[in-house]
C-alpha positions as CSV (number, residue, x, y, z in Angstrom):
1,M,133.4,-48.7,191.3
2,L,135.2,-46.0,188.6
3,N,135.8,-49.8,186.6
4,R,132.6,-51.2,186.8
5,Q,130.5,-47.6,186.0
6,M,132.8,-46.2,182.8
7,G,131.0,-47.6,180.5
8,N,127.5,-47.4,182.0
9,S,125.6,-43.7,180.0
10,R,123.6,-43.2,183.4
11,Y,126.0,-43.1,185.9
12,G,129.2,-41.9,183.3
13,R,128.5,-38.2,184.5
14,V,129.7,-38.8,188.4
15,F,132.9,-39.7,186.6
16,G,133.2,-36.5,184.5
17,L,131.9,-38.7,181.2
18,G,129.7,-38.0,178.5
19,S,128.7,-34.3,176.9
20,G,127.8,-31.5,178.5
21,V,129.4,-33.0,182.0
22,K,132.2,-31.0,183.8
23,R,135.5,-32.6,183.3
24,P,136.9,-33.4,186.9
25,H,140.1,-31.8,188.2
26,L,141.4,-33.7,190.9
27,M,141.2,-37.4,192.2
28,L,142.5,-38.2,195.6
29,L,143.6,-41.7,195.6
30,D,144.0,-42.9,199.7
31,E,145.8,-45.7,201.2
32,V,148.3,-45.8,197.6
33,H,150.5,-47.9,199.3
34,T,148.2,-50.7,198.5
35,Y,147.7,-50.7,194.8
36,S,151.0,-52.9,194.2
37,G,151.5,-55.9,192.3
38,T,148.7,-57.0,190.2
39,T,146.6,-54.9,191.6
40,G,148.5,-51.4,191.4
41,A,148.8,-52.4,187.7
42,Q,144.7,-52.9,186.8
43,V,144.7,-49.7,188.7
44,A,147.5,-47.5,186.8
45,L,146.1,-49.1,183.6
46,L,142.3,-48.2,184.8
47,L,143.3,-44.4,185.8
48,R,145.3,-43.8,182.7
49,R,141.4,-44.8,180.8
50,W,139.6,-42.5,182.7
51,Q,141.6,-39.9,182.0
52,H,142.1,-40.2,178.4
53,A,138.3,-41.2,178.3
54,L,138.2,-37.3,179.6
55,G,140.2,-36.2,177.4
56,S,141.8,-33.8,180.0
57,R,144.5,-33.7,182.2
58,V,143.6,-34.8,185.8
59,Q,146.5,-34.0,189.2
60,F,146.3,-37.5,191.6
61,T,146.7,-36.8,194.6
62,G,147.9,-39.7,196.7
63,L,148.1,-40.3,200.4
64,S,150.0,-42.7,202.3
65,A,151.9,-42.9,206.0
66,T,153.8,-46.1,205.0
67,L,155.0,-45.9,201.2
68,R,159.1,-45.8,200.7
69,A,160.6,-44.2,197.6
70,A,157.6,-42.7,197.5
71,P,157.6,-40.0,194.4
72,E,158.6,-43.2,192.6
73,F,155.5,-45.2,193.7
74,F,153.2,-42.7,192.7
75,G,154.7,-41.5,189.5
76,Q,154.4,-45.0,188.0
77,L,151.0,-45.1,189.3
78,V,149.6,-42.7,187.7
79,G,151.4,-42.1,184.5
80,L,154.2,-39.2,185.8
81,R,157.8,-38.7,184.2
82,P,160.7,-39.3,186.8
83,G,161.3,-35.5,188.6
């Protein structure tokens, strides 16, 4: 939905895009272990595009009960440096 509506002037406001709208501070991602492979790369690019369009930093929080090496995986997904 984010990918589809980012360029929509009517609904972009929901995602903090446009003039005079409040910017989000937090994004919660559920089942992040599903964001691997090609889908993960596309989601990672989308999150970076969205954050760049906002012009401000967003705190990303991810949930997964089955993820191995979670800090490294999530860092790559949302564009954080290791550590």
